C-alpha positions as CSV (number, residue, x, y, z in Angstrom):
1,M,-33.0,32.4,-3.1
2,S,-32.9,36.2,-3.1
3,V,-31.0,38.3,-5.6
4,T,-28.3,39.0,-3.1
5,E,-27.8,35.3,-2.4
6,G,-27.8,34.5,-6.1
7,T,-25.1,37.1,-6.7
8,L,-23.1,35.7,-3.8
9,S,-23.4,32.2,-5.2
10,Q,-22.1,33.4,-8.6
11,R,-19.3,35.2,-6.9
12,I,-18.2,32.1,-4.9
13,R,-18.4,30.1,-8.1
14,S,-16.4,32.6,-10.1
15,E,-13.6,33.0,-7.5
16,V,-13.2,29.2,-7.0
17,E,-13.2,28.7,-10.8
18,D,-10.6,31.3,-11.3
19,L,-8.3,29.7,-8.7
20,I,-8.7,26.4,-10.4
21,R,-8.3,27.5,-14.0
22,S,-5.3,29.7,-13.1
23,G,-3.5,26.7,-11.5
24,A,-3.4,28.4,-8.1
25,W,-5.4,25.4,-6.8
26,A,-3.7,22.3,-8.2
27,P,-5.6,19.1,-9.1
28,G,-6.3,17.1,-5.9
29,R,-6.2,20.1,-3.6
30,K,-8.9,20.1,-0.9
31,V,-11.4,23.0,-1.4
32,P,-12.4,24.9,1.7
33,S,-15.4,23.4,3.5
34,E,-18.9,24.8,3.2
35,A,-18.6,26.2,6.7
36,E,-15.3,28.0,5.8
37,L,-16.9,29.5,2.7
38,M,-20.0,30.5,4.6
39,A,-17.8,32.4,7.1
40,R,-15.7,34.0,4.3
41,F,-18.6,35.2,2.2
42,G,-21.1,35.8,5.0
43,C,-23.8,33.7,3.4
44,S,-26.0,30.7,3.9
45,R,-25.1,27.1,3.4
46,M,-27.7,26.9,0.6
47,T,-25.8,29.7,-1.3
48,V,-22.5,27.9,-0.9
49,N,-24.0,24.6,-1.9
50,K,-25.4,26.0,-5.1
51,A,-22.0,27.3,-6.1
52,M,-20.3,24.0,-5.3
53,S,-22.9,22.1,-7.2
54,A,-22.4,24.2,-10.3
55,L,-18.6,23.7,-10.1
56,A,-19.1,20.0,-9.8
57,D,-21.4,20.0,-12.8
58,E,-18.7,21.7,-14.8
59,G,-16.2,19.0,-13.8
60,L,-14.0,21.4,-11.9
61,I,-14.4,19.9,-8.5
62,V,-15.2,16.4,-7.1
63,R,-17.5,16.2,-4.1
64,R,-16.9,13.2,-1.8
65,R,-19.3,12.4,1.0
66,R,-17.7,12.9,4.4
67,A,-14.3,13.8,2.8
68,G,-15.3,17.2,1.3
69,S,-14.6,18.7,-2.1
70,F,-11.4,18.5,-4.2
71,V,-10.1,20.1,-7.3
72,A,-10.8,17.6,-10.1
73,R,-7.9,16.0,-11.9
74,P,-7.8,16.2,-15.7
75,R,-9.5,13.2,-17.3
76,V,-7.4,10.8,-19.2
77,H,-9.0,10.3,-22.6
78,S,-8.5,7.0,-24.4
79,T,-9.5,5.8,-27.8
80,V,-12.0,2.9,-27.6
81,L,-10.3,1.1,-30.4
82,D,-6.8,1.4,-29.0
83,I,-5.0,-0.2,-26.0
84,P,-3.9,2.7,-23.7
85,D,-0.6,2.8,-21.8
86,I,-1.9,4.2,-18.5
87,Q,1.7,4.8,-17.3
88,A,2.6,6.9,-20.3
89,Q,-0.7,8.8,-20.2
90,I,-0.2,9.8,-16.6
91,L,3.4,10.8,-17.1
92,T,2.5,12.8,-20.2
93,R,0.1,15.0,-18.2
94,G,2.8,15.9,-15.8
95,E,2.0,13.7,-12.8
96,A,4.2,11.2,-11.0
97,Y,3.2,7.6,-11.7
98,R,3.7,4.3,-9.8
99,F,2.3,0.8,-10.0
100,D,1.7,-0.9,-6.6
101,L,1.6,-4.7,-7.1
102,L,-0.9,-6.0,-4.5
103,D,-0.9,-9.7,-5.4
104,R,1.1,-11.9,-7.7
105,R,0.6,-15.6,-8.1
106,R,1.1,-18.4,-10.7
107,R,-1.9,-20.7,-11.0
108,K,-3.9,-23.0,-13.3
109,A,-7.0,-21.9,-15.1
110,R,-10.2,-22.4,-13.0
111,A,-12.0,-25.6,-13.9
112,G,-15.1,-24.9,-15.9
113,D,-14.0,-21.3,-16.8
114,A,-13.8,-21.6,-20.6
115,D,-12.2,-18.2,-21.0
116,E,-9.4,-18.9,-18.6
117,I,-8.9,-22.4,-20.1
118,A,-8.6,-20.8,-23.5
119,L,-6.1,-18.2,-22.3
120,A,-3.9,-20.7,-20.5
121,A,-3.8,-22.9,-23.6
122,G,-2.7,-25.9,-21.6
123,G,-0.2,-24.0,-19.5
124,A,-0.3,-21.8,-16.4
125,L,-1.5,-18.3,-15.8
126,L,0.2,-15.4,-14.0
127,A,-2.5,-13.6,-12.0
128,L,-1.7,-10.0,-11.0
129,R,-3.6,-7.4,-9.0
130,G,-2.2,-3.9,-8.8
131,L,-3.0,-0.3,-8.3
132,H,-2.1,2.5,-10.8
133,V,-1.4,5.7,-8.8
134,A,-1.3,9.2,-10.3
135,G,0.4,11.8,-8.1
136,D,-0.8,10.9,-4.6
137,R,-4.1,9.3,-5.5
138,P,-5.2,5.9,-6.7
139,F,-6.1,6.1,-10.4
140,A,-7.2,2.5,-11.4
141,L,-7.4,-0.9,-9.9
142,E,-6.2,-3.7,-12.2
143,D,-6.8,-7.4,-12.2
144,R,-4.8,-9.2,-15.0
145,L,-4.1,-12.7,-16.2
146,I,-1.1,-13.3,-18.5
147,S,-0.8,-16.6,-20.4
148,L,2.6,-18.1,-19.6
149,T,2.2,-20.3,-22.7
150,A,2.2,-17.2,-24.9
151,V,4.5,-15.1,-22.7
152,P,6.7,-17.4,-20.6
153,E,9.2,-14.6,-19.8
154,A,6.5,-12.8,-17.7
155,A,7.0,-15.4,-15.0
156,E,10.4,-14.0,-14.1
157,L,9.3,-10.3,-13.9
158,D,8.4,-8.5,-10.7
159,F,6.9,-5.5,-12.4
160,A,8.6,-3.1,-9.9
161,E,9.9,-0.8,-12.6
162,E,7.1,-1.1,-15.2
163,S,3.4,-1.9,-15.0
164,P,2.3,-5.2,-16.6
165,G,0.3,-3.4,-19.2
166,A,3.1,-1.1,-20.2
167,W,5.6,-4.0,-20.3
168,L,3.2,-6.1,-22.6
169,L,2.7,-3.1,-24.9
170,H,6.4,-2.6,-25.3
171,H,7.5,-6.3,-25.6
172,V,4.6,-8.4,-26.9
173,P,3.0,-7.1,-30.1
174,W,-0.7,-7.8,-30.3
175,T,-2.7,-8.4,-33.4
176,E,-6.3,-8.5,-32.1
177,A,-8.1,-7.0,-29.1
178,E,-11.6,-7.0,-27.6
179,N,-12.8,-4.3,-25.3
180,R,-15.9,-4.5,-23.1
181,I,-16.9,-1.4,-21.2
182,S,-19.5,-1.1,-18.4
183,A,-20.5,1.1,-15.5
184,V,-20.3,-0.5,-12.0
185,S,-20.5,0.5,-8.4
186,A,-17.6,0.2,-6.0
187,D,-18.0,-2.5,-3.3
188,A,-16.4,-1.8,0.1
189,A,-13.1,-3.5,-0.7
190,V,-12.6,-1.8,-4.0
191,A,-13.8,1.6,-2.6
192,D,-11.1,1.3,0.1
193,L,-8.4,0.6,-2.4
194,L,-9.4,3.5,-4.7
195,A,-10.1,5.9,-1.7
196,L,-13.7,6.3,-2.7
197,D,-17.0,6.0,-0.9
198,A,-18.7,2.6,-1.2
199,G,-21.1,2.6,-4.0
200,A,-19.2,5.2,-6.0
201,A,-19.6,5.1,-9.8
202,L,-16.7,3.3,-11.6
203,L,-15.9,2.7,-15.3
204,A,-15.0,-0.9,-15.8
205,V,-12.9,-1.8,-18.9
206,E,-12.4,-5.5,-19.6
207,R,-9.9,-6.4,-22.4
208,R,-8.6,-9.5,-24.1
209,T,-5.7,-9.5,-26.6
210,W,-4.3,-12.1,-29.0
211,R,-1.1,-12.4,-31.0
212,A,-1.6,-14.2,-34.3
213,G,-4.6,-16.0,-32.9
214,Q,-2.9,-17.0,-29.6
215,P,-4.4,-15.5,-26.4
216,V,-2.0,-13.3,-24.5
217,T,-3.7,-11.5,-21.7
218,W,-7.0,-10.6,-20.0
219,V,-7.4,-7.5,-17.9
220,R,-10.1,-5.8,-15.9
221,Q,-9.5,-2.2,-14.9
222,L,-11.7,-0.1,-12.6
223,F,-11.5,3.7,-12.9
224,P,-13.2,6.3,-10.7
225,G,-15.9,7.8,-12.9
226,E,-14.5,11.3,-12.8
227,A,-11.0,10.3,-13.8
228,Y,-11.3,8.5,-17.1
229,D,-13.3,8.4,-20.3
230,L,-13.2,6.6,-23.6
231,V,-13.6,8.3,-26.9
232,A,-14.5,6.8,-30.4
233,R,-14.6,8.6,-33.7
234,F,-16.0,6.8,-36.7
235,G,-18.0,7.1,-39.9
236,P,-21.0,5.3,-41.3
237,A,-20.5,1.7,-42.4
238,R,-20.1,1.2,-46.1
């Protein structure tokens, strides 16, 4: 790349960065295409691509194959040792929130599944699948089981006004929790629900909670990799 092209690349990067940081381009806004930027700045695709790559590396834009580039949404930070209220976190950062309930059914624990049998504790399970939505974009896909032995009142709720996680946090105190965190790739069905490309990187958070030794709920939440991170601060063991 020549000096002129390098200067142009930096100029494109700086102008787009200023528009994002100033708030002129809001989170979720589609960034002009490479062809549009090439025409505007009179430069090559390689020059534009270098600027866009730098902005993506900074976390200012998200590049999606076939869909284009978008202004990145602020990440939600959650403490690893806590149970986050996704609904409250999204509202706190100034975005509209809703929970779309995709499936709701009452069922027995699966035969041979020791974890489900322990959660059911001889009773039924309420199985829920739903989508957390921030603004106009899917934020997380959630699959949850609630023990109706521990929380029988959950069977009467439609979760239209409040997400299952938020309701549990506000009404069912927990005394013990276990988090399991992993990185997974989105299959075609999940990618479609989260408006991502198949194979996109996801953060998977699996959690179990208990109240005084009694299992309450199991949940698995899938977050687009650029939307969420988990933070832990701790000292050396004594």
